[in-house]
N, C-alpha and C positions, 0 to 999 in steps of 0.2 A: 361813734355808735356802731359803725360797721366793723371796725377793727376789734371792738370789745366783743361783738358776737362771734367773730372768727376765733378770737382768743379763747372764749368760753368753750367753743366746740372742740378746739384742739386740746385744751388743758383739762377739761372736765368731762365733756360728753363722750369723746372718743375713747379715752381710757376706761370709762365706765362701760361702754359698749363692748370693748375688747375683753374686759374681765368677765362679762356675762356669756361670752361665746363658749360653746361646748367643744373646745379644742382638746382632742385626746393626746396623751403623752407619747403614745407609740403609733406606728403606722397601722398596726393591726386594730387599733382603737377606732379607726375610721369605719371599719366593717361593722362595728357594733353600734354605730350611731343610728338613732331613730329618724324617721322621715321629718319630724318637726325639728330635730336638731340640725339636719341637713338644710332645711329651709332657713334656719337662723344663720347658718354659715354662708348661704348663697350670695348675699350682697358682698361680703368680704372676698369670697372666691372670685366673683365677677370683677371686682376692682383689681385684684391681684393679676387676673388673666389679662385685663386691659393694659395694666402697667407693663407686664411682661411682653405683650405684643408691641407696645409702643417703644420698648427698649430694643427689641431685636429688628424692628421694621427697617431701620436704615441699612442693615446688613443683608436683608433679603434681596434676591435678584430682581431687578426692575424689568417690567414688560417692555419689549422692544416696540418702539413706535413705528408704525408703517410710514415709510418715507413719502409715499404717494398712494392715494386711495384709488387711483386709476389702475386698471388692469393693463390696458394697452398703452405702453409708454413711448413707442417710437414708430409703429407701423401705420403708414398712411394717415398721419395726424391731421392733414389738411382736409380730409373727408369727414363729414359728420357721422357717417356710418360705413364701416368696412365690410364689404360683401365680396366673396370670391366663390366662383362656381367651378366645379370639377365634374367632368363626365366620368361616370363609373367605368366606362370602357378604357379610359386613359390609365387607370390603375393596372399595374402589371399582374398583381395577384389579387384574389378575391378577399383575402384576410389581411387587412392592414388597419393600423390605428392612425387616426388623423388628429393632430394636436391643434386645439384652438385656444391655447392659454395665452397667446400673444407674447410669450417669453422666448420663443424660438427666433432664429435669425432670418427665416424666410418669410416672405409676404404671405399672409393669410393662413399661417400654420405650416406644419410640416408632417410628412408621412413618417411616422416613427419607426415602425418595424413590421416585418412580415411575421404574422403569428404562427405560421407553419415552420419557420426555421430561421 
């Protein structure tokens, strides 16, 4: 029963549907299609777009998986919270950048550069 229904769809209904579609013979003919003709083409174009995407999907670059969701991977891991204090007087110049990305090699971040030079 199920196979008969599938066979009927493939052998009879699908060819009849495709014969009724307003497919122009030239590329310029697409510009002359009416809105109702475009709406009749929409299911076919959607299926073709889906099949095209599924075909090229294995060749698309994959997103890199983040190896670890933690930001701080190695600095003071035994502490539940890492806090460092710096006296502003200890800084040699008034214009510095202080890195807190946890990716630098020094504990608690590092002074990156003097903004004046």
